[in-house]
N, C-alpha and C positions, 0 to 999 in steps of 0.2 A: 632394700631386695631383701632373697635368702643365701643361706648358704649353699642351698639345693638347685642353687640356679647357675650356679659355679662348677657344674659337673662335667665332667668327660672324657672318654676313654682312652684312658694314658697307656702304650703297651711300652712294658719295662725292656725292650726291645731299644726304644727313643730319648730313654735317659741313658747323656753323654757317659762314661768315667772316664772317659782321658780329654784330651783340649785336641781341635783342627793344629794340622801339622804345621802350618804355618797359622800366626794368630788372626791377619789378613783376611784367609782365607776361608773362612768359613761360609756356611751361608748365610742368605742377609730376605725376608719377607718385609718387601715394602709397601705396607697398610696406606691406602689412601681414606684419613677419618672422613672428608664428606661426603664419599662415590660411596665407597665399599673396595673400590680396584689393589688392584694386586698385582706386583709383579714380586715375581724372581729374580735375584740379584747374585755376586758376592761380594764382602761384605767392604771388601778397600771403592768397592762400586758407589759408597754413599758420599765419595770425590764428586761426584754430579749430578748431587741434590743440593750442594750448598753454594753457596759464593762470597762475594767480598760482605764483609759486613757483619754476616750469618755468625752469631754467637754457639759455641759447644762449652756445655756445663759438664764438667768432669769432677769426676768427686776424688780429692791423693790419699786419701785415708790409703798404710802402709798393714796387713795383715802381718800379726807374732805369730810365731812356730808356739801356739797355744794349747797344743795336747803333750802331755807329757804321760811317764809311765813311771810311778813308786812304786817303795815295795812298804808293806803295810812294818812295824816294828814287831820282832819277836815271830809272828805267823809269817814273815818274809810274801806273803801273797801277793799278787800284781795290783796293782790300782790305778788305772785310768784321770787321770787327774787334768780337768779343761780348763782354760785358767779366763776368766770372763773378764773381768778385770780389775784391776789396780785396786782398792780403797786407799791407804795409806803406804808415799813413799818408803818414809821416814822408815814408819815397824813393819816394813816388807809384806803389810795384809792385803790379802788379794780376795775377793770374790770369785768362787769355783766351783763343777761341779765333777762328781765322782762319781764311777762306775767301779762294782756293784757298790751300791750305794749304804749298804744295812752293815758292813762292814767297818764300818768307819766311822767312830761318835767324837764327839766333843774331848780332849787329851790327845788321841791319839798320834803317834811320830812317823811320818809317810820320807823313804828315802830313796831319793832321786842319783841314777849314776854307778858308775865303777869310783869305789873307795867313797863315797855317798858326799859327790859331789856340792850335794844341794839337800836338804834336810827340810822337813818342814812340820809344823805341829799345827793339830785341828783347832780352830777356838770357837767353834759355836754349830750352830746345822739353822738354817735360811730355805731354806725347802728339802723336800723329798729325796732331793737331789744334792740340791744345794749346798756349797759350807763355805765357813769362812776359814782359813787359814793363815799362819803367819810360818814366813820363812824365816830358820834361823843362820845367819850366813852376818859375818862381823865384815867382810869386804866393799872397797868403794860399789855406789853403784853399775858404776861403767862393767867391775867383775860379775857381778850379778847377771847383770841384761846377757853376759856373751855369756854365765853359763847355761838361760835360760836359750839362748838363742843353739849351744851342742847338744841340750837336753830334751827340745822342742821339737814336734810336729808338725810338719804345713799342716794347719787343721781343714781338713779336704772334710767335705761335709757327708755325713755314716752312711748316706744310698750309694754311695761311694766304695765300693765294696773290695775294697786293697789299701794296700800300706801306700803313706805319701810315698813319693822318691824326692830325687835329686832335682828331678826336673818339673814336680811340681813349685820348691820353690821359686822358681823363678817363671812359671806359667802360672802361677793361681797368687799370682801377685801384678798391679795395671802398671805400665812404662814410667808413669807418671807418678806413682807410688810415694810419698814421704813422709808422711805422720803418722808413725806409728800406735794402735789401738784397735785394728780390726780383728774381728774373728774370728769373720768369715769374709771373704772380696766382693767388691759394688763389681758383680762379672758383665755386664756392658761394657763396662771399660777393660773387658782383656783385648778384644777384637781388634787394640790398637797397635799397630808398631807404628816404627820411631817414620819406618818411610811414608806409610799414608801421616799419622803426624805434618808430618813437613812440607809432604804434596795439602794439606790445607791450609797451612799455614802463607805456602805461597799465593794460595788462591786467596788472601784474603780475610779466613774464618779465625777470626781471635774467639780464644781458651779464653774459660773464668772457672776458673779452680776454688774450687769448693772444699770441708772436712767434716765429714759423716761416717763415726766409728764404727761399722759396720756389729751387730752384740749377732748373740743363737736368735733371738727372738725373730730374724728373718724365716725360718724356716718352720716358728711355729704352725702349730697347724690350728684351726677353727672352730671350737666346737660347739658352738650356739648358732642355733640356726637364723636366730636373728643377730641382724649385724650390728649395730645399733649396740648388741650388749658385749662386743667382743671387747676389751681391751687391747692394746700394742704395748710391746716393752719401751722405758724408751730411751735413746739412742742421742749421743753426745752429737753437738754437728756446731760448725764457725766458718761462717760469712764474714771475707772483709771489703774493705770500701771499695777495695782495687774493682774484685768480683761482683758487686753490687752496680758500680758506677756501668763497669762494660756493658753486663745485661742491661739495664736501668738505657741504656744508648742503644742497642741492638731493640729493645720495645720500641723506645722514643720512635728511632727510625722505621719502623712497622719490616726489624727483618726477621731472619728464620733465628729464633730461641730453643735453641735443642737439647733437654735434658738428656745425657744421659744415665740415664737406670734411676729407676724405681730409690733409691739412697739418695739419689740428686731433686730428686721431684718433689721428697717428703724434706730437701732440707730447707727448698727453696719455698715451696707452701706454706713452708713453718714461719716464714719470717720473709710476711705480704706486708707492706705500709697501707693506712688509709689509703692513698690516694694509687694502690694499688700496680706499688713499684717493689723493687728490691730492697729490703735490709738490712744494713750491717748487722750481726747480731753472733754471738757466744751464746749457746743456750742447749735445753735438751727438750727431745721430742718425739710427743708418744702419739702424731699424729697419723688416725688411722683415714685412707683415702676408697670410697671404694662408690660405685653409680646409687644418686646423681651428683654432682660435684663438677663446680666452677671451678677451672682454674686460671690463673690470677699473672703467671712469668712465663710460663714457657709453651710454646705453640707446635713443638714439636718435640720428640721421643725413641732415644735407641734402645731397646732391653733384647733380653733375653726370652724363650721360651718357658714358660712354667708350665707349677704343675696346678693339677685338680685343685677346686678350693682353697686355695693359697690364697695369701691378701696381696700378693705379689700380682696374680692376676687378675681379683678384682678393683686393682687401681691401674690397669691397663685399661679394662674394659670403661672405666671410667672418662678414661683420656680417647681413646681410642670410640666408643662408643663399644655397649651391649654388644649388639649383634653384631656389629661388623667383626669386630675379636673372636666371639664365640665362630665363626663363620672363618676367618684367618686360621683360627687352633684345630677345625675338621680339619679345612684343607693342609697346615704342616704335619698332622699328624696322618694324614694318604698321603704325601709325596715326600714323607718317612723325613721330618727336620728334624735333630736334636735336639731335645730338652737338659733345662736347670743349665749348671753354674758354669760347664766347660763345654754347652750348646750352641746351639745358631743364635741368630741373633733379625727382630724386628726393627725393621725404623716405620716410628706412625708420621706420617704429617699432613 
């Protein structure tokens, strides 16, 4: 398929800049991928679509406060430093993006916070905006992490044109977040409240957790018309034996196995055994899923509404059927569903 086949008109007014008042009260569109039929619900109504023995696969990655602001030595210019990943814990080496990049060269020092709580030196150029920096900090790792917490901001996507608030610290994080390492939230999971999780549990739904640390590549634009030429960023994921067992039991018993979000779908589709079951894995995935694609693990999924020509929309079209999904998106625009990270949700069954 071609990039241009995933265009649609999305008014700016439909991009959500704030979360719904309650996690589980965002709107929910339910799409039957066999018939194309659509229902309009509230997110907590997902309870009515799952029964005992069904499985929900959740991504338990935790977003860390990746956006920091420092001052360049001598000039004092303010520089945004976006932490992407830690390269070496002992040396405190980090892969980062800087903005404005033209001002930052190898050897420059950056000072963060009052009394220069942290100082970093630029040690390498990686891309036009990418740098490798080394934090010059002699304290313990616990003290270093605490300083990052103090200085860093919740890394809201750039299209949300406002400063991150204290409320975002909680709401741009799933309630089951455990393992720190993501710079963007697995947003389909943001709709789950503790009460809804408990009600699903009482109904006999099994939860299986994976970890996939979401990178900025999730927002990267596709710049080639021929989708076979697009390369995804690699993201690290972990699937343990318990999760594989729970998911495989659901598959064997012909239950509903639901991937909560595109990150879960990418992870499980990157760990398929020869017998089409889920296997434990600790690995990196750069899997790019677009139509046509034969899915092996999940037979349902929960996802947010994504932007035109995004790799996320392409995966949803592969799973729900291109015509079904594009029709559903046309209806979502007419019905004024809210799009993207803080937006409404879709259940595809």
